[in-house]
VEXDREN-2710 file (C-alpha; in Angstrom, 1 decimal):
% VEXDREN-2710
k/r/px/py/pz
1/MET/0.0/0.0/0.0
2/SER/2.8/2.4/0.8
3/GLN/4.2/1.9/-2.7
4/ALA/0.8/2.6/-4.2
5/LEU/0.7/5.9/-2.3
6/ARG/4.1/6.8/-3.5
7/THR/2.9/6.2/-7.0
8/LEU/-0.2/8.3/-6.4
9/ASP/2.0/11.1/-5.0
10/TYR/4.2/11.0/-8.1
11/ALA/1.1/11.0/-10.3
12/ALA/-0.3/14.0/-8.5
13/ASP/2.9/15.9/-9.0
14/LEU/2.8/15.1/-12.7
15/LEU/-0.8/16.2/-13.0
16/GLN/0.1/19.5/-11.5
17/LYS/2.9/20.0/-14.0
18/LEU/0.4/19.2/-16.8
19/ARG/-1.9/21.9/-15.2
20/ARG/-4.6/19.4/-14.6
21/TYR/-5.2/20.8/-11.1
22/ASP/-8.7/19.3/-10.5
23/GLU/-7.5/15.8/-11.0
24/ALA/-4.4/16.4/-8.8
25/ALA/-6.7/17.7/-6.0
26/ASP/-8.8/14.6/-6.3
27/LEU/-5.6/12.4/-5.9
28/TYR/-4.5/14.4/-2.8
29/SER/-7.9/14.0/-1.3
30/VAL/-7.8/10.2/-1.8
31/MET/-4.3/10.0/-0.3
32/LEU/-5.4/12.0/2.7
33/MET/-8.4/9.7/3.4
34/GLN/-6.1/6.9/4.5
35/GLN/-4.4/7.2/7.9
36/ILE/-2.0/4.3/8.1
37/TYR/0.7/4.8/5.5
38/ARG/3.1/7.6/4.8
39/LEU/2.0/9.7/7.8
40/ASN/5.1/11.9/7.5
41/THR/4.0/13.2/4.1
42/ARG/0.4/14.1/5.1
43/GLY/1.4/17.7/5.9
44/TYR/2.8/18.1/2.4
45/TRP/-0.3/16.7/0.9
46/TYR/-2.5/19.1/3.0
47/ASP/-0.4/22.0/1.9
48/ARG/-0.5/21.0/-1.8
49/LEU/-4.3/20.5/-1.6
50/ALA/-4.8/23.9/0.0
51/LEU/-2.6/25.5/-2.6
52/LEU/-4.5/23.9/-5.4
53/HIS/-7.9/24.9/-4.1
54/ASP/-6.8/28.4/-3.1
55/PHE/-4.7/29.5/-6.1
56/HIS/-5.2/27.2/-9.1
57/LEU/-8.9/26.2/-8.7
58/LYS/-10.0/29.5/-7.1
59/ASN/-12.2/27.6/-4.7
60/LYS/-11.7/29.5/-1.5
61/ALA/-14.7/27.8/0.2
62/LYS/-13.0/24.3/0.1
63/VAL/-9.8/25.6/1.7
64/GLY/-11.8/26.1/5.0
65/TRP/-12.6/22.4/5.4
66/LEU/-9.0/21.4/5.4
67/ASP/-8.4/20.2/8.9
68/TYR/-4.9/19.9/10.2
69/GLY/-5.9/17.7/13.2
70/ASP/-4.7/14.5/11.7
71/HIS/-1.4/16.1/10.6
72/ARG/-0.7/17.4/14.1
73/GLY/-1.1/14.0/15.5
74/SER/1.3/12.4/13.1
75/LEU/3.7/15.3/13.6
76/ALA/3.7/14.6/17.4
77/VAL/4.5/11.0/16.7
78/SER/7.3/12.0/14.3
79/CYS/8.7/14.4/17.0
80/ARG/8.7/11.7/19.6
81/ARG/10.6/9.4/17.2
82/CYS/13.2/12.1/16.6
83/LEU/13.6/12.7/20.3
84/CYS/14.0/9.0/20.9
85/ARG/16.8/8.8/18.3
86/LEU/18.6/11.8/19.8
87/CYS/18.5/10.3/23.3
88/ARG/20.2/7.1/22.2
END
């Protein structure tokens, strides 16, 4: 599954380069629905999705629904892991 998400991430980047922003936003939404794999890249996906809706798709209403709650949780886990590595 992690490899599939990496492929979807690469596909979303390619779609952005091809200026197919609506399809890229759909891919980022699909990737953000899962909460098991690639937790460390969720923040990047949220940022890209917000950028797509705000600037490229001119859909300011959808930017408000982006919730960073899941990202903060995974960020806390990442910080704990880094601290554990530093304490070794």
